[in-house]
N, C-alpha and C positions, 0 to 999 in steps of 0.2 A: 861473538854470533854465537859460538854452542853455548856458553852461561845465557843468554840472551834469552833463544829457545825454550832453554829448560826451566827457565822463569816465567815461561807464557803457559808449561804444560804444568806445572806443580798451580801456578795460579786457578787454571781450567779446573782443574783435581778439586780445588780447594772452594768452589763455587763463585770465583771471580771472573771478572773480562779485565778486557785492557780499557776497556770506560771506565769500571769501577765495580762494586761488591752488588753482587744478586741474594737479596736478602730473603733469610725462609720467611713463609708466609702460613698462619692458620689462623682457621673458618670453625667457629663452632655454633652445630645448629641442634635444635632437638629434632624428636624420632619424625615431626610432621613438616620438617622444614621450618619452621619458625624458629623463634625465642622463647622459647616461655619453658625456663627451668626451676626446680627445686630440689632439695635433697634427697638424695634417694630415685631422681626419676633418672631417665638415659639421656642420652648427647650424641652426637655424631661428631667428629672429631677432621675438618679435611685440613691436611699440610702438604706442601708445594716443595718437600725434603722427603727424601727414602729415609722410613723409620727404621730400619731394619727389622730384626726380630725379636724383640721386647723391648717394645715403646713403652715409656712411664708417661702419665699423665698426672698433674697433680692442679685441683680446683684450690685456690688459698693455701694450696702450700702441703692440704693434705693427701694424698694418695687416693686417684678416682681407681673402681676395679674395670678392668677392659674384658670387655665383652667376647667382642674379635674386634682382626686387624687385619690391613693387607696391606699393601706398599706404601699408602696412600690417605688411610681414612681408618681412623678406631673407633670404635661403640664403645660407650663406656657406660659405667652406674656413680651418677658427682656420690662422692661421701654424703652421708644421712645426716652428720655433723657437721656437713660443708654451712659456711654463714650467710646468710637473708641479707639482701644487702646489694648495692649496684656497685660493677666496677667488681665485681668479682675477676679474680685473674685463675684464667686456664690456659695452665702450659705443657706442652709434651713434647720432648726429646727421644731422638734417634739419631744415628747412625754420625754422630759428634757433630749435632745439629739440633736448636730449638727454638719455637716460635712460643708466643702466647697469647691471649685472647680475651678481652674483656665481656663478661658475660652480667645480667642479673639475676640473681637467686629470690622467690620468690618462696612464702611457706606452703602453696602450693599450685600447680602448675599441671592441670587435668589435660590429659589428651588421651582420644581413643586410638587406637591400636588397627590398623587396616589389616586385610583378611591377607594380603602381599601389599610388596613397596609399591605406592603411589598405585592400588586399588581405591576403591571410591566407597566399598563396604567394607562395616566394622565386623572384628573378627571376634567373636558371639558364637557360643555353643548349647547344644541340649544337654537336659540333662544325664543322656545318656553317651557324654564326650564327644556325639557326631556333631559338627561343624552346622553351624546355620547359614543356609543358602538358599537361593532360588528354589529350587529341585527339595530341597527339606528346608519351608520356612518356620520360621517360630511363631507359633498358635496363639488364638486369643488365652488368657488364661495361665497360657504354661509360664512359667520359669525358667530363665535363662541365665547364664553371664558373659558377661563383654570382655575382651582385655582392657585396659589402660594403665596411664604409665602417669608419674608426678600426682599421687592422690597425698601425699605426705607421710606424718609420723605413723607410727602404729604401734597395739600393746597386744604381746610386749615386742621391744623394740630388737628388730631386724637386721645385723648391722649389714655393711656397704660388701655386698658379693654376697648374700649369703639367700638364701630361701627359708619358707614357713608358710605358718598356714594365721598368722599376725593379721587381726580384723585394727582398719585403722579408726583414731581415735576419730574423727566425724567422719560421718559419714556422707558422701554424697547424693548429690539428687541428678534423676535424668529425666530428662524430655525425652519424648517419642510423638512423632508424627504431633507435635504443638501442642501434646497432650502428658500431664506429670505423672509420673508412676511411681508405682509404689518400691523401691528400691530395701530390699531385706538387710546387706552388709556387702562390705568392698573389703577382701583379703588379700596382703600380699602372697600371690600365689605358688605354685611350689614349682611352676616349669621354669622360670629364670627371673636372673637377678632383679630386681624394680620393677614387675609388673606383677599388677594388679588383677583381680575377677572382680566385678561387682555384680552380685546378683538382684534382677528386677522381675518382676510378672510384669507380662506382657497384658494391658487392659483389655476387656474383655470387649469394646465399644473401637477400639484400631482397625481403621481402613486396613484392608490386606493389599499387596502389592511392596514396594522398597517404599521404606520411610524413612524421614529422616531422624537422625539421634544425634544427642547432643547431651553431655553431663557438666555439671556444673560443681565447685566447692569450693569453702571459703569464697574470696575476692573472684576465682579463677573462671574463665568456660572454656570448656574441649571445643576440638575441630568440631565440626556435623558430618557426619557419613551418616548410607543405608542402614538401614534390617530390614532384611527380608519379612513382611511379614503373612503368614498364609487366612486364607478365610475363613470362617466358621465353618462347624461340619453343615456338609450338603447330601444329602440323600438325592440320585439321580435315577435308580432302578433298585429294583427287587425283586430274582429270578429265581428255580430251582436252581441251586448250584452245580448241575451237573448238565441240564437241556439249553439253559440261557434263552428257553423262550421269551421271546416278548409278550405279553401280553396284549389282545387286540389286535393282532396280525392274522392275517387269512388263514383259514383253515383251524387256528386257537382263538378264536373271540371268545370259549370262555374256560381261556386257562388260568391257570392261579397258582398257588401253593399248598399241599397239601400240610395237614396237620404231622407232627411227624417226623418231617422231610427236610433236611441239611438246604440252606436257602442262603443266597449272594445278594447283600447290598453294597450297589458300587455306588458311589461317588469323591468327597473330597476335604479332606480335614477328618477326616472320622477318629485317625487313632496317632499314635508319636510318630512327629516325619521321620522318612528317612529310616524305620524300621520293616525289616522284611519277614514278610508273614512266616509262623512256623507253627506248626500243626502240633495243637495240644495234645497230650495223649489223654483218652477216655477212662483209660485204667485207673488214671488217677481222678477222677472227676474233672468235668469242662468248667472252666472257669466266669463268672454273671460278666468279670471286667476284664479286659485284658489292652496292655497296652494302651492305658488309660480309653475306650469305651466299653459302653454299655449300649442296648436294644433296651425300648420300651415298645409292647404291642397292645394296643386297644382293637378288642372286638365284642358288641354289646354293651357296652361298659365295664369289661373285664380287662383287666391288665396285665398281661407278663412278661417275663425277661428272661430271653432265650441264651441259653450257655454259646459260646464262641469256642470253635477250634482256629479262627486266627480273626487277627485282625490287622489291618496296614491302613495307611490314609486315606487307600482309593477300594479299599477290598472289602470287608466285615462276611465272612462264613460262621453260618448258624442254625440250631435247631428249633424251629417253631416246634413248642408243645403239645405235647400229643393231647389236651385237654381243650386248645383253642377251637372253639367254636367254626361252622361257616358264616362266612359273609366280608364285611368291607374292613379289611385291619386299615387303624389309625400305626404309624412306625415310626416311629424317631431315633437318634444317634444321639448319646450324651459322649462329648470327649474333652476332657480337663473343664467339665462342669461346663461348658457350652454345650447346650441341646440346637438340634437343627431342626430345621423348617419342618411340620409333618408330610408324611408321604402316608400315600394309599395302596394297597393291592388286596386281590381276594383271595379268601379263604375260602377253596373247594374242600371235598371231600377226599379225592383222590386227582395225583397228576404228576405223574410217573415221567422221570428225566433218566434217561442210560447213559451212563459213565464213556466218555469215548477216551482213545490215544491222543487227540489230539486237546481235548481240556478244553473243546469250548462248544460242546454239544454236537457236532458234527462228523464225519466221517467214521473212520472204523471201532466198534464198539470196545468197553473193555470187558471183557468175556473168558472165563478160565476152564478148565477141565476138572476133572475128579482130583487132581496131582493139585490145585491151582495156578498149573501151567496156564500160561496169558494164548489165549485164541490167538493166531497172527497168520498171514501168508506163509511161514514154514514148520506151521503148527495150526491147521488148517482141520474145522470142526467136522468131525463123520458122520454120514450116513445113522442112525440109532444112535448117536452118542448124547449121552447127557453132560450138559453144561451149565456155568452158571454164568447170570447175568445181571449184573451191580448197578446199581443208582440207587435212585430218592425217589420217595412220594410215592409210596403206592397208597398211606393212609394213617391215619391212629392206631394207633395202641399200644392201652392203657395198661400195660401188662408188662412192658420194659418202661428203663428208664430213660431218660430221653438226654440225660447230663452222666453218664457213663455205664460205662460197658457191662456187660450182663448175663452175653451170651445168648444164642440165635432164638428167635423165637418166631411161631409160625403163623402166619397171620389169614385166616378162612371165612371172614365175616364179611373181605374187598373182594367183588368181581376183577375177574381179570385175563386180559386174553391177550397171546403174543402172538405176532404174526411173523412168519417168515417167508419174503415173494409174495405177498399176498394170503397165504393158508395159516390156518391156525395152530398152533402147536401146543404141544401137551405140557402143560404145567404142573411136575413134578411137587414144589414145595413154593412157598413165596413166603417172605416175611421178614424180620431185620436181622441184619447178620449178629446181631449184636452189639455193635458201634450206634451208637445213637446217631437216627436219622438214616442209617446206611442200610438200603436195601437189597438183597441177596435175589432172585429168580431161577428157579433150576429149572431148565425146558428138554426136554427130549427129544433131538431133529426124526423126523421122517425115517424111514428104513430109502423108500427111492423118494423121486421130488416128483411134485405133483403139478398139471398142465400149466398152474400159473409161474412153475419157477422158469430161468434161465434152460437148455440143457445144460448143466453143469457136472452133470455126471459124467459125461463123455471127453475124454484128455483133458483132466485138469480140474480147475474148483473157481470160482467165480465168487464176489463178495455180494453175497443175497441180503436187501433190505429185512431191518428189523423193524416192529413197532408194536407197540401197545398200548392198550385203555386199560382204565376203568369204570366203577360203577355209575359213574355219570359221563360218558364217554369221552372225554377228556382224552386227546391222543397225547402217545409221549413222541418224543424226538426221532425221528427215521434213521437211523445209525445204519453201518454193513458188516458185514458177519463173514470172512472168509472160510466155504464149506466147500470140501472135495470127498469124495465116493468114499477112500481109504482115509482122511484127515492127511498130515506130516502136510510136506511142502510143498504148495504150488502156486502158481505166478496167474494172480487174479487178469482178468482183462480189462483194457486199460478204456 
């Protein structure tokens, strides 16, 4: 009896049962779950037996490159010298067991790689190596690359398990939204063995949204996935960069953009997707093209090209040239050789916008003392103090540059009135700060409050209203300024 029990135990450990042997099994699939294989392509080997710590896989007797493995699955690269034909044997061995599976190997077996396992979106990338996604879509006329496998031989040959930058001997074709696209080349990528990068340009007339994409090479056609495609450049608003006042709103019916001021264009698809706005250094000169974006403005038949402070897909900040005449302006944005539909705005002699801490044109303004310290509830402005207000839109100044820092320059030919709490302030100096489009206005607060002010000099300070108007009586945005009788820390009333 003891001998019989021992036999049963050994039989179970060896993979047998009292009713017969449990044979190990093997299934081989491509990375899309199908049966498309080519020399050098990737495959998934699923085994019903424990593979151990160093599984081996052969294809027609040649060692495959093991990309990764776990207890019952191996990802391999089929040898680049594997034979082409049917019933090619794939064998896997591990933990003293082995099994085989027949596959058909074709010269080409194109498969698009998804962004993640089971995803329906293709793994595609912008030229700055950021991924294409609905939040950062591929744009018309943009050249991107997407990942694929099974594209066949390369020149020079990259050995099994190797990486490099060799181009395919045959260039695949790509179909996007049922349209053939221009494919520049396909290369064996540097990221992983067996993975190719296919470079193509998104056509100008492709509709926006998630569009079907597929690829063909030789007699093989890939799986179909989706690629997020963005819209053509579009302009939704043109506003002063600091006040953000909407034209035509009550009390601002005549509002516009002044020559020599910084203005913002809001829209979509206007620059490289996913790029964060980076303020350009005007001491080196502001560029006319940034992140693929450029601007053209036409007034009275004269076209100018503003310099850019920053550019993103949804917002561009630029300087309206000082020689732009007043009138109705037509503006377009061009990105990747695609030009937006024209939008219009009014160019007016003066339209000041004050900069605010909130960066949306309302609330506490950006003002500084003589040492360029911010005026704030902890460093309030004091009576009789001279402070500097910051913004843009005083008007044209052809004596300074609209593209390069040249130093401060006073503007004396444009009337300006600055009000606090309804009372006019003494304007000590007003003009360009030296930075293109950025204006500074030095004002002196009165020695005491006027009857139009709130009683803020008794027991603390309050946030007084500040506004201004220029030669054409176009009002600025109305902002607040912490003012105290002696300056310093104070708490504005609610």
